N, C-alpha and C positions, 0 to 999 in steps of 0.2 A: 840291474839298472834300467836295460830298455825297459821292462816290463812296471818300474819307477817314476821313467820318465812319461810312459805313456799313461799312467792312472795319473797319471799329475796331468797331463794336458785335458785326461777325460774331466777329473773333477775340474781343473780352470772352463771348462766346454759348458759343463752340468753347470756351473753358477754361476757363467752368464749366462745359458739357458732359462736359470731361475731370476737372474736378477732380469731379467727382459718381462717374464711371466708377473712377476711383481708387479713392473710399469704398466704394465698391459691391463692387469688391477685394477692397479691404482685410476690407470681411465676410463676403463669399463664403471666404476666404481661414481667414481666422478659423473660423465653420462647419466651412470643410471639414477644420479641426484636429485639433477636438472634435469631427468625426464619429469620422475614423480613429482618435483617444484610445479613443472610443466601443466602437469595434468591437476595440479590441484588448483592453480593459477587456473584450469580451461575450464576446473569440476563449478568454481567459486564463479565464473564470471555464467556460466550455465543456470547456475539457482539462479544468480542476477538477474536474468534474463527471463528466466522461466518467470520468478514473480512479477517482472516488470507485465510479463504478458499476462498473467493471471487480475492486475492491478486496470490493464488498459480493456480484458473481456470485460472485467465488472464495471467497468467506466462506459465503454459498451453499452451494457447492462441500462442502468440506470438511465441515460439517455436515451435509450429506445422507450424505457418505460414514465420517460417526464416525455418524449414528446407525443404517446399516446394518451396522458393523462398530466396534462397541467396543473395539477396541483401538489404531485412525488418532486416541483423546484426549488418548493420547501421542505421535503425532505420523502422518506420513505413511507412515515407514517400519518402524512399530516392524510392521506384521503380519508385512513379509519379516524383517528383523531375526530375531524367535522363530522364524521357518522355518528359519531358515540354524543357533541356536543347537540345535532340534532334529533339526537332519539333521547337527551335528555329532557326532562321537564319541570325541573323543577326551577330554573331560570326567572328570577326576577325581570331581564331583558337575558337575549338570547346576546352571545359576543357578536364581537367583530374582527375578523380576519380571517386569517393571515395577510397583516394591510397590505402587500405585496398582488393581493386577488385584485385591490380597488385601483390602481395605477398603472395606468398604461402610458406609454413611454410617444411623446408627440416626434422626437427625431430618436432613433434609435441608435446612434453614435453618440448618447451622451450617457448608455446603458455603464457602459463602466466609471463612470464618473461617480452617476446615480449611484449606482452599486456601493461602488467606496464608500462614500458619504454617507449614506442610509443602512447601505446592506444589514445591520443589522437589525433591522427596526422592520424589516422588510416580513421576518416572520411575526412579529408580535401582534396580540389581543389586547384590543380593551373591554372591559366589561363595564356594567354599570354600577355596580356594593361589591363592599368586601365579601357577602355571601356568596356574588358570581364568582368572585374572586377564587375565596377555594373550591366551588365547583368542575371552574376551572385547571386548577391546578392537579383535580385529583384526577381529571381527566387526561392530564398529559402526562403528567407523573405515573400514570396506567399505563398509557405508551411508549414513553421513554425516551420523552420529548421534553425539552427545558429549554421558554422562549422566556420573554418578559410581559409583561402580563399591566396593563395602563389599570 
């Protein structure tokens, strides 16, 4: 009888220990899930930050290029476009443009307003006739540069 009681007490103690272990396991699984979710969140934030850094580095590079070559303000391929226009010999009259090259601000504080009003036309070219328009359109297409041609 004594051994039965001892066995029952041992069973009770083991059952309580098993319950504690299950509780600890549940708690550890919850912590693990929380850590996993936090890791995923941090990885996502890291990826977004890396994309931001790449975007800003590209912007800095573009600004450096624009500073070294004012033509690149109109786009990265505009120097090549203008070289192709200058090399072309079949013009009736050589195109004029981009129009932004011919605009000089007397008051820089108006630059934002001016750009918002005529911004799209700053990259526009003007040609003399339809034949010149087709030649210019071919050059622009070659450099993947699509602007208004007047």
